[in-house]
N, C-alpha and C positions, 0 to 999 in steps of 0.2 A: 801698679802701673798707672801712670797719669793718663788723662783723657787724650792729650796730644800724642803721646806715644802709642796709645791704642789706635787712634785714628791713622797715624802714619803706618802702623803695621798692617792695617786693613788695606790702605791704599797701595802699599808695596805688593801685597798678595794679588790684588785686583789688576795692577799693572802687569805683573807676570802672566796672569791668566789672559789678559787682553793681547799682549804682545805675542805670546806663544800660540794662542788660538788663531790670530790673524795669519801668522806664518804658515801654520798647518793648512788653513783654508786656501791660501794663495798657492802653496805647493800642489795641492790637490787639483785646483782649477787649472793652473798652468801645465800640469802634467797630463791634462786631457782626460781626467777621471770623472768629469761631470758633463752631462749632456743637458741641453735645454737652456732656457733664458733665466731661470731662477734656481737658487739652491736653498732648500728648506733645511733649517738647522734647529737643533734643540741643545740647550746647555742646562745641565743639572748640577746644582750645588748641594752638597751634603756636608755635614760636619760630624766627624767621628765622635761617638759617645753621646750624640744628641738626637732628637727627633727631627732635625732640620732637613727638609727636602724642598728646594725651590727650583722650579722649572721655568725656563724662558724659551719660548718658541719664536722663531723669526724666519725671514727670508732675505736673501741677498740677491740683487740683480747681477747677472753675469755679463761680462763683456761680450 
């Protein structure tokens, strides 16, 4: 696989993660399932068959 194809494959995966994650968060917030001014989030990335575990913690300000 070429470096360009590899890069595009990663970007395609990350775009899918970003778009679907945003939709899920918006649905939850608009559905009234969240109270307060901030939503604390954690995203965990793992890769099957490897020792990869990458955690990203963050907060989103709510409307």
